[in-house]
C-alpha positions as CSV (number, residue, x, y, z in Angstrom):
1,M,28.6,60.7,-0.6
2,G,30.6,57.4,-0.9
3,D,32.4,58.1,2.5
4,S,32.9,54.9,4.2
5,N,32.8,56.7,7.6
6,A,29.6,58.5,7.0
7,P,27.5,56.0,9.2
8,H,30.0,56.7,11.9
9,H,29.4,60.5,11.7
10,N,25.8,60.1,11.7
11,Y,25.9,58.3,15.1
12,K,28.1,61.0,16.4
13,M,25.1,63.5,15.8
14,F,23.0,61.7,18.3
15,K,25.1,62.2,21.5
16,C,22.7,60.1,23.6
17,F,23.1,57.2,21.1
18,N,26.9,57.5,20.7
19,R,27.6,53.7,21.5
20,K,30.0,51.4,20.0
21,F,28.8,49.3,17.1
22,K,31.8,47.1,16.8
23,A,31.3,43.8,18.6
24,S,33.6,43.6,21.5
25,E,35.0,40.1,22.0
26,A,33.4,38.4,25.0
27,G,35.7,36.2,27.0
28,P,34.8,32.6,28.1
29,P,32.1,32.4,30.7
30,P,33.1,31.3,34.3
31,D,31.9,27.7,33.7
32,V,34.1,27.4,30.7
33,K,37.0,28.7,32.6
34,A,36.3,26.3,35.5
35,V,36.0,23.2,33.2
36,F,39.2,24.2,31.5
37,A,41.1,24.6,34.9
38,K,39.6,21.3,36.0
39,Y,40.8,19.1,33.0
40,A,44.0,21.0,32.3
41,Q,44.7,20.3,36.0
42,G,45.5,24.0,36.7
43,G,47.9,24.4,33.6
44,D,47.7,26.9,30.9
45,R,47.3,24.3,28.2
46,M,45.1,21.3,27.9
47,S,47.0,18.2,26.5
48,I,45.5,15.6,24.1
49,D,45.0,13.3,27.0
50,Q,43.3,15.9,29.1
51,F,41.1,16.9,26.0
52,R,40.0,13.4,25.6
53,T,39.1,13.0,29.3
54,F,37.1,16.2,29.0
55,L,35.1,14.9,26.0
56,V,34.6,11.5,27.6
57,E,33.5,12.8,31.2
58,H,32.0,16.2,30.7
59,Q,30.6,15.8,27.2
60,G,29.5,12.2,27.5
61,E,31.5,10.9,24.4
62,S,32.2,7.7,26.1
63,A,33.5,5.7,23.1
64,L,36.2,8.4,22.2
65,T,39.7,7.1,22.0
66,I,43.0,9.0,22.2
67,S,43.4,8.7,18.5
68,D,39.8,10.1,17.9
69,A,40.9,13.1,20.1
70,H,44.0,13.7,18.3
71,T,42.2,13.5,14.9
72,I,39.6,16.2,16.2
73,L,42.3,18.4,17.4
74,L,44.0,18.1,14.1
75,Q,41.0,19.1,12.1
76,F,40.2,21.9,14.4
77,T,43.6,23.4,14.0
78,T,43.8,22.8,10.2
79,R,40.4,24.2,9.6
80,H,40.9,27.2,11.8
81,P,44.1,28.7,10.8
82,G,44.2,31.6,13.4
83,E,44.1,28.8,16.1
84,A,46.5,26.6,14.0
85,A,49.2,29.0,14.1
86,Q,49.1,29.2,18.0
87,H,48.8,25.4,18.1
88,K,52.0,24.7,16.2
89,K,53.9,26.4,19.0
90,H,52.4,24.1,21.6
91,V,51.9,20.7,19.8
92,G,49.4,18.6,21.9
93,G,47.6,21.3,23.7
94,L,44.9,23.8,23.7
95,S,45.0,27.2,25.4
96,L,41.9,28.6,27.1
97,Q,41.0,30.6,24.2
98,D,41.5,27.8,21.7
99,F,39.2,25.6,24.1
100,F,36.5,28.4,24.2
101,H,36.8,28.6,20.4
102,F,36.4,25.0,20.0
103,L,33.3,24.8,22.2
104,F,31.6,27.3,20.0
105,L,32.0,25.4,16.7
106,E,29.0,23.2,15.7
107,E,31.1,21.3,13.4
108,F,32.9,19.8,16.3
109,N,30.6,20.3,19.3
110,A,27.0,19.9,17.9
111,P,24.1,19.6,20.3
112,I,22.6,16.3,18.7
113,R,23.9,13.2,17.0
114,S,24.2,13.3,13.4
115,Q,24.0,9.5,12.5
116,V,21.1,7.1,12.1
117,H,21.1,5.2,15.3
118,H,17.6,3.9,15.8
119,D,16.7,0.1,14.9
120,M,15.3,0.4,11.3
121,N,14.2,-3.2,11.0
122,A,10.8,-3.0,12.6
123,P,7.6,-2.6,10.4
124,V,7.0,0.9,9.0
125,S,4.1,1.3,11.5
126,H,6.6,1.4,14.3
127,Y,8.0,4.8,13.1
128,F,7.0,8.3,13.1
129,I,7.5,9.6,9.4
130,Y,8.3,13.0,8.3
131,T,5.1,13.8,6.3
132,G,3.9,16.6,4.0
133,H,0.4,17.8,3.2
134,N,-0.5,19.1,-0.3
135,S,3.1,18.9,-1.0
136,Y,2.8,20.4,-4.4
137,L,1.5,24.0,-3.2
138,T,3.8,26.9,-3.3
139,G,1.8,29.0,-0.9
140,N,-1.8,29.3,0.4
141,Q,-4.5,26.5,-0.1
142,L,-6.8,28.5,-2.5
143,S,-4.8,30.3,-5.0
144,S,-1.1,29.7,-5.0
145,D,0.7,27.9,-7.9
146,C,1.3,24.2,-8.0
147,S,4.8,23.2,-8.7
148,D,7.4,20.4,-8.3
149,V,9.6,23.0,-6.5
150,P,8.1,22.7,-2.9
151,I,8.3,18.9,-3.4
152,I,12.0,19.0,-4.2
153,K,12.6,21.4,-1.1
154,A,10.6,19.1,1.2
155,L,12.6,16.0,0.0
156,Q,15.9,17.8,0.5
157,K,14.9,18.7,4.1
158,G,14.2,15.0,4.8
159,V,10.4,14.8,4.3
160,K,9.6,11.2,3.4
161,V,5.8,11.3,2.6
162,I,4.6,13.4,-0.4
163,E,1.0,13.9,-1.2
164,L,-0.2,14.5,-4.6
165,D,-3.9,15.3,-5.5
166,L,-4.7,13.8,-8.9
167,W,-7.4,15.3,-11.3
168,P,-8.0,14.9,-15.0
169,N,-7.1,17.8,-17.3
170,S,-9.8,19.5,-19.3
171,A,-9.5,17.2,-22.2
172,K,-9.8,14.2,-19.8
173,D,-6.7,12.5,-21.4
174,D,-4.0,13.5,-18.9
175,V,-3.5,13.6,-15.2
176,Q,-2.8,17.1,-13.5
177,V,-1.9,17.8,-9.9
178,Y,-3.7,20.6,-8.0
179,H,-6.0,21.5,-5.2
180,G,-9.5,20.5,-6.4
181,R,-12.2,23.3,-6.5
182,T,-9.7,26.1,-5.9
183,L,-7.8,28.5,-8.2
184,T,-4.6,26.8,-7.7
185,A,-2.8,26.6,-11.0
186,P,-2.0,22.8,-12.0
187,V,1.4,21.1,-12.6
188,T,1.5,17.8,-14.6
189,L,1.9,14.6,-12.7
190,I,4.8,13.4,-14.7
191,K,6.8,16.4,-13.7
192,C,6.0,15.7,-10.1
193,L,7.1,12.1,-10.4
194,K,10.3,12.9,-12.2
195,S,11.3,15.3,-9.5
196,I,10.5,12.8,-6.7
197,K,12.6,10.2,-8.5
198,E,15.7,12.6,-8.8
199,H,15.5,13.9,-5.2
200,A,13.7,11.1,-3.2
201,F,16.9,10.1,-1.5
202,D,18.8,13.5,-1.3
203,K,18.7,13.4,2.4
204,S,18.6,9.8,3.3
205,P,18.2,6.3,1.6
206,Y,15.1,5.5,3.5
207,P,11.8,4.9,1.6
208,V,9.7,7.7,0.2
209,V,5.9,7.2,0.3
210,I,3.7,9.0,-2.2
211,T,0.1,9.3,-1.1
212,F,-2.4,9.9,-4.0
213,E,-5.7,11.5,-3.5
214,D,-7.2,10.6,-6.7
215,H,-10.3,11.9,-8.5
216,L,-9.8,9.9,-11.6
217,T,-11.7,7.4,-13.9
218,P,-10.3,3.8,-14.3
219,K,-8.9,4.8,-17.7
220,L,-6.7,7.6,-16.1
221,Q,-5.9,5.3,-13.1
222,A,-4.4,3.0,-15.6
223,K,-2.5,5.9,-17.1
224,V,-1.1,6.9,-13.6
225,A,0.1,3.1,-13.2
226,E,1.8,3.4,-16.5
227,L,3.6,6.6,-15.6
228,V,4.6,5.5,-12.1
229,I,6.1,2.2,-13.4
230,K,7.8,3.9,-16.4
231,T,9.3,6.7,-14.1
232,F,10.4,4.7,-11.1
233,G,11.1,1.4,-12.7
234,D,12.9,-0.9,-10.2
235,T,13.0,1.7,-7.5
236,L,9.2,1.2,-7.2
237,H,8.3,-1.4,-4.4
238,Y,4.9,-3.1,-4.4
239,P,3.6,-6.3,-2.9
240,E,4.3,-9.5,-4.9
241,A,0.8,-10.8,-4.1
242,E,-2.3,-8.9,-4.7
243,D,-3.6,-9.7,-1.1
244,Q,-3.4,-6.9,1.5
245,M,-0.4,-7.2,3.8
246,V,-0.6,-8.6,7.4
247,E,2.5,-6.5,8.3
248,F,4.3,-3.7,6.8
249,P,7.8,-4.1,5.6
250,S,10.7,-2.2,7.4
251,P,12.3,1.0,6.4
252,E,15.6,-0.9,6.2
253,S,14.3,-3.4,3.7
254,L,12.8,-0.5,1.6
255,K,15.9,1.5,1.3
256,N,16.2,3.5,-2.0
257,R,12.5,2.5,-2.8
258,I,9.5,4.3,-3.5
259,I,6.1,3.1,-2.4
260,I,2.5,4.2,-3.0
261,S,-0.4,4.7,-0.6
262,T,-4.0,5.5,-1.8
263,K,-7.5,4.0,-1.5
264,P,-7.8,0.9,-3.8
265,P,-10.1,1.7,-6.9
266,K,-12.4,-1.2,-5.6
267,E,-13.5,1.0,-2.6
268,C,-14.3,3.9,-5.1
269,S,-16.6,1.8,-7.2
270,E,-18.2,0.4,-4.0
271,S,-18.7,3.8,-2.6
272,K,-21.1,4.6,-5.4
273,S,-23.7,2.5,-3.6
274,S,-23.0,4.1,-0.2
275,K,-25.6,6.6,1.1
276,G,-25.5,10.0,2.8
277,K,-23.1,12.9,3.0
278,G,-19.7,12.3,1.9
279,S,-20.5,9.1,-0.2
280,G,-18.0,10.5,-2.8
281,R,-17.1,9.1,-6.1
282,S,-13.4,9.6,-5.8
283,S,-10.8,8.1,-3.6
284,S,-10.0,11.3,-1.8
285,E,-9.5,10.7,1.9
286,E,-9.9,14.4,2.9
287,S,-13.3,15.0,1.1
288,G,-16.7,14.9,2.7
289,S,-15.5,14.1,6.3
290,D,-15.9,17.6,7.6
291,Q,-17.9,20.7,6.5
292,D,-14.7,22.8,6.2
293,E,-13.1,20.1,4.2
294,E,-15.8,20.1,1.7
295,A,-14.9,23.8,1.0
296,I,-11.8,22.5,-0.5
297,H,-11.8,18.8,-1.5
298,S,-14.7,18.0,-3.7
299,A,-15.4,14.1,-4.1
300,N,-18.0,14.9,-6.9
301,A,-15.6,15.2,-10.0
302,A,-17.9,15.0,-13.1
303,E,-16.1,12.2,-14.7
304,A,-16.5,10.0,-11.8
305,N,-19.7,8.6,-13.3
306,S,-17.7,6.4,-15.3
307,Y,-16.6,4.3,-12.4
308,Q,-17.6,0.9,-13.7
309,Q,-14.5,-1.1,-13.4
310,S,-11.3,-0.7,-11.4
311,A,-7.9,-0.4,-12.8
312,P,-6.2,-3.5,-11.8
313,E,-2.6,-2.2,-12.8
314,Y,-3.2,0.8,-10.3
315,K,-4.5,-1.4,-7.4
316,R,-1.5,-3.7,-7.8
317,L,0.9,-0.8,-7.1
318,I,-0.5,0.0,-3.7
319,T,1.7,-0.9,-0.7
320,I,-0.2,0.8,2.0
321,H,-4.0,0.6,1.5
322,A,-5.7,3.8,2.8
323,G,-9.2,4.8,3.7
324,K,-11.1,7.2,5.7
325,P,-13.5,6.6,8.5
326,S,-17.1,5.7,7.6
327,G,-19.6,5.0,10.2
328,E,-18.6,5.0,13.9
329,L,-15.1,6.3,14.7
330,K,-14.5,3.4,17.0
331,D,-15.3,0.8,14.4
332,A,-12.9,2.5,12.0
333,L,-10.2,2.1,14.5
334,A,-10.8,-1.6,14.9
335,V,-7.6,-3.7,14.3
336,G,-8.0,-6.4,11.9
337,D,-5.8,-9.1,10.2
338,K,-4.8,-6.9,7.3
339,V,-2.8,-3.7,7.8
340,R,-3.9,-0.4,6.5
341,R,-3.8,3.5,6.7
342,L,-6.5,5.6,8.1
343,S,-6.7,9.5,7.6
344,L,-8.3,11.8,10.1
345,S,-8.4,15.5,10.2
346,E,-6.8,17.3,13.0
347,Q,-10.4,17.9,14.6
348,K,-11.3,14.2,14.1
349,L,-8.1,13.1,15.8
350,E,-8.9,15.4,18.8
351,K,-12.3,13.9,19.1
352,A,-10.9,10.2,18.6
353,A,-8.2,11.3,21.3
354,E,-10.9,12.5,23.7
355,D,-13.4,9.5,23.3
356,H,-11.2,6.6,22.1
357,G,-7.6,7.4,23.1
358,T,-6.3,3.9,23.8
359,D,-8.2,2.6,20.6
360,V,-6.1,5.0,18.6
361,V,-2.8,4.0,20.3
362,R,-3.7,0.1,19.8
363,F,-4.5,1.0,16.0
364,T,-1.2,2.7,15.3
365,Q,0.8,-0.3,16.9
366,K,-0.1,-2.2,13.7
367,N,-1.6,0.2,11.2
368,V,-0.7,3.6,10.0
369,L,-2.6,6.7,11.0
370,R,-2.4,9.9,9.0
371,V,-3.5,13.2,10.4
372,Y,-4.0,16.3,8.1
373,P,-4.7,20.0,8.7
374,K,-8.3,21.2,8.8
375,G,-9.6,22.6,5.6
376,T,-10.1,26.2,7.0
377,R,-6.2,26.5,7.2
378,F,-6.3,28.5,3.9
379,N,-2.9,30.1,4.6
380,S,-1.1,27.0,5.0
381,S,-0.7,27.2,8.6
382,N,-0.3,24.1,10.9
383,Y,-1.3,22.5,14.1
384,E,-0.1,21.1,17.4
385,P,1.7,17.8,16.3
386,H,1.9,16.2,19.7
387,V,-1.6,15.1,19.9
388,G,-0.9,12.8,16.9
389,W,2.4,11.6,18.2
390,M,1.4,10.8,21.8
391,H,-1.2,8.6,20.3
392,G,1.2,6.8,18.0
393,A,0.1,8.6,14.7
394,Q,2.9,7.9,12.2
395,M,1.9,10.5,9.5
396,V,1.3,13.9,11.0
397,A,1.0,15.8,7.8
398,F,2.1,19.4,7.7
399,N,2.0,22.2,5.1
400,M,5.8,22.4,4.8
401,Q,5.8,25.9,3.0
402,G,4.4,27.3,6.3
403,K,6.7,29.5,8.6
404,D,4.8,29.0,11.7
405,K,6.3,27.8,15.1
406,Y,4.5,24.3,14.6
407,N,6.7,23.9,11.4
408,W,9.8,24.8,13.5
409,L,8.7,21.9,15.8
410,M,8.2,19.5,13.0
411,H,11.6,20.3,11.5
412,G,13.1,20.0,15.0
413,M,11.5,16.6,15.9
414,F,12.9,15.2,12.7
415,K,16.4,16.4,13.3
416,A,16.5,13.2,15.3
417,N,17.9,9.8,14.2
418,G,20.3,11.5,11.7
419,G,17.5,13.5,10.0
420,C,16.7,10.4,8.0
421,G,12.9,11.0,8.2
422,Y,12.0,7.9,10.2
423,L,11.9,7.9,14.0
424,K,11.4,4.8,16.0
425,K,8.5,5.4,18.3
426,P,9.0,5.1,22.0
427,D,8.6,1.7,23.5
428,F,5.7,2.8,25.7
429,L,3.6,3.4,22.5
430,M,4.3,-0.1,21.2
431,C,3.9,-2.2,24.5
432,K,0.9,-4.3,25.5
433,G,0.2,-5.4,29.1
434,P,-0.8,-9.0,29.9
435,K,-4.5,-8.3,29.1
436,G,-3.7,-6.4,26.0
437,E,-3.8,-3.1,27.6
438,V,-1.9,-0.1,26.0
439,F,-0.6,3.2,26.9
440,D,-3.2,5.6,27.8
441,P,-2.3,9.3,27.0
442,K,-4.7,10.5,29.6
443,N,-3.0,8.8,32.6
444,A,-1.0,11.0,34.9
445,L,2.6,10.0,34.7
446,K,5.7,10.4,37.1
447,V,8.6,12.6,36.1
448,K,11.2,10.5,34.4
449,K,14.0,13.1,34.1
450,T,14.8,16.7,34.5
451,L,16.7,18.7,31.7
452,K,18.7,21.6,32.9
453,V,19.5,24.1,30.1
454,K,22.0,26.7,30.9
455,I,22.2,29.5,28.4
456,Y,25.6,31.1,28.6
457,M,25.8,33.5,25.6
458,G,25.3,34.0,21.9
459,N,27.4,35.2,18.9
460,G,27.4,35.8,15.2
461,W,24.7,38.4,14.7
462,H,27.3,41.0,13.9
463,L,28.5,38.8,11.1
464,D,25.1,37.8,9.7
465,F,23.1,41.0,10.1
466,S,23.9,44.8,9.2
467,R,24.6,46.9,12.1
468,T,21.3,48.7,11.9
469,H,19.2,45.7,11.4
470,F,17.9,45.6,15.0
471,D,18.3,49.2,16.0
472,S,19.4,52.3,14.0
473,F,21.3,54.0,16.7
474,S,22.7,51.3,19.1
475,P,23.6,47.7,19.5
476,P,20.9,45.2,20.0
477,D,19.0,44.2,23.3
478,F,18.9,40.4,23.0
479,Y,17.0,37.9,25.2
480,T,16.2,34.2,24.7
481,K,13.0,32.5,25.2
482,V,13.2,28.8,26.3
483,Y,10.4,26.4,25.8
484,I,9.8,22.7,26.3
485,V,7.0,21.5,24.0
486,G,5.7,17.9,24.5
487,V,2.7,16.3,26.3
488,P,0.7,18.7,28.1
489,A,2.3,17.9,31.6
490,D,5.8,18.6,30.3
491,C,5.2,22.0,28.6
492,G,7.1,24.9,30.1
493,K,8.7,28.2,29.2
494,F,11.2,30.7,30.6
495,K,13.2,33.7,29.3
496,T,16.4,35.1,30.0
497,K,17.1,38.7,31.1
498,I,17.5,41.3,28.4
499,I,21.2,42.2,27.8
500,E,21.2,45.9,26.5
501,D,23.5,47.2,23.8
502,D,25.6,44.1,23.1
503,W,26.1,42.2,19.9
504,I,27.5,39.3,21.9
505,P,25.1,38.9,24.8
506,V,26.1,36.9,28.0
507,W,23.2,35.7,29.9
508,D,24.7,32.9,32.1
509,E,21.1,31.6,33.3
510,E,20.0,28.2,33.9
511,F,16.4,26.7,33.7
512,A,15.1,23.3,34.8
513,F,12.3,21.3,33.0
514,P,11.0,18.1,34.6
515,M,9.5,15.9,32.0
516,T,7.3,12.7,32.2
517,V,7.7,11.7,28.5
518,P,11.0,13.1,27.4
519,E,10.9,10.9,24.3
520,L,8.4,13.1,22.7
521,A,9.8,16.6,24.1
522,I,11.2,19.3,21.9
523,L,13.5,22.1,23.2
524,R,12.5,25.2,21.5
525,L,14.9,28.3,21.6
526,E,14.0,31.7,20.2
527,V,16.1,34.8,20.4
528,R,14.3,38.1,20.4
529,E,15.7,41.8,20.2
530,Y,13.7,44.0,22.7
531,D,12.0,46.9,21.2
532,R,10.6,49.6,23.5
533,S,8.1,51.0,20.8
534,E,7.3,48.2,18.5
535,K,7.1,44.4,18.3
536,D,10.4,42.6,19.5
537,D,12.5,41.7,16.5
538,F,13.3,38.1,15.5
539,G,16.9,37.0,16.2
540,G,16.9,33.3,15.3
541,Q,15.2,30.1,16.5
542,T,15.9,26.4,16.7
543,C,14.1,23.3,17.9
544,L,15.9,20.2,19.1
545,P,14.5,16.8,20.1
546,V,15.3,16.3,23.8
547,S,15.9,12.5,23.2
548,E,18.8,13.4,21.1
549,L,20.5,16.2,23.2
550,K,24.1,15.5,24.1
551,P,25.2,16.4,27.5
552,G,27.8,19.1,28.3
553,I,28.6,22.4,26.8
554,R,27.4,22.7,23.2
555,A,27.3,25.1,20.1
556,V,23.7,25.5,19.1
557,P,23.2,27.0,15.6
558,L,20.2,29.3,15.0
559,Y,17.7,29.3,12.1
560,D,15.7,31.9,10.4
561,K,11.8,31.8,10.2
562,K,11.9,29.7,7.0
563,G,14.2,27.1,8.9
564,E,17.3,28.0,7.0
565,K,20.4,28.0,9.1
566,Y,22.3,31.3,9.8
567,K,25.9,31.1,8.7
568,S,27.3,32.3,12.0
569,V,24.6,32.9,14.7
570,R,24.8,30.4,17.5
571,L,24.3,30.0,21.2
572,L,26.6,28.4,23.8
573,I,24.6,26.2,26.1
574,R,25.1,23.5,28.8
575,F,22.7,20.5,28.8
576,Q,22.4,18.3,31.9
577,F,20.0,15.6,32.6
578,E,19.0,14.4,36.2
């Protein structure tokens, strides 16, 4: 007992499994050696001048100066003492091993840009916005606790639209946040508002939108207005005039501001006189529209009978006026003088896309469309986001607590534009022809560009995982799955060969993906460990927006199922566009 060599002896007992568990250092792949030889001009060290030429020509860093290259090398050698010791002997140059080590470091050689670089001065309707659904839920949609913790986590990841369901407490004198007609335990509204105030701009200074699904009396709506004004103070932005806006303000003009989006109370009181299914007495956009939504979202709060007058203070705070479709869907998508937000369930969006695709695109050029998960997703799963994006939907609302592949895609998409939470929509979604015609997602398109992805190798598992995590008796057998997820015509997938018994697998395989709409494409990578008898083990994943990929040989960090970055695990990949 306590013998540090005990595991080694255990492996010796199994002679057929007597394999090395220590990760042997893999040398640079042939391409890396060839690139080094080219830019070092056959020498054994690469000078600062040659290093800059490599970064400009091969890595596409066209604006880089000699001074920048010198600074990068200095930081590299300072932060990595093992390399620095060698570097001091050869001031002004990198050995092949130094160069290889540099390429594998994300801090110097990341696959995407880290700065905000989109034009942020267009109206908010011109952007995809990182959007949460039922942001207060810690788990499933039926019985999990409500809390401000998932709201904080979402904001720290860069989510910019937070949804709160507002209900009266049992005494009808305060406002709680919970999922109506379920067993979810409530959290107070004030706690949620304070946490939003504290963390709204942790990730970026661009505006946070709070969407209220309210089931309140005018008296409690007035209380909400009071709480919102008291909590946010000057941080709260709302229109100076009471009239609905004709154009939304820009993200740039709303930096460090909070805005409110909900149905105006006037609509709630008017809805009392409306007939038929779903003529709810609350402002819930998600109630009564689909049979499965009714199982969760009730519009028939008992206290709603008291809707006699609207709360003017509450209405005045609404920047983005919201509503849900009533009557014909085509009519709901009509573009008027005043801008607004419309909410559709994922099924309603699919129907709208099928029957009125260009009307949806036209609507989203000026107005905001929010899409939310169908009510039967009790386990807080998500849906394919591209149907919304390719029709211009700005707010594709996701259950951020989920660990599904769609959540990975959503997190990947919003790594773009410096992770600020706002992505300028591609021009083709905003353009109009001479006769007012707009992009039709159903039309067949020509290939715009081809992305070539060469997976060289991976490293870091032996540092982040125990040596028996994947296999009790031998090193892991890794392979990588490579996907493009985008418009249907662009989707494709490949996988590398399995590299057996190696903590540092070298695949050296290239895959090509022709794309018609690269602006909406996401590269999804997932490493698995082959298991002959059971389901293959998970070894990490990442999703990267194709529009942001830097060309050249790049270090690509991997993440766990929850979207947390591993400390050491990364892939070495070359990206080329043709």
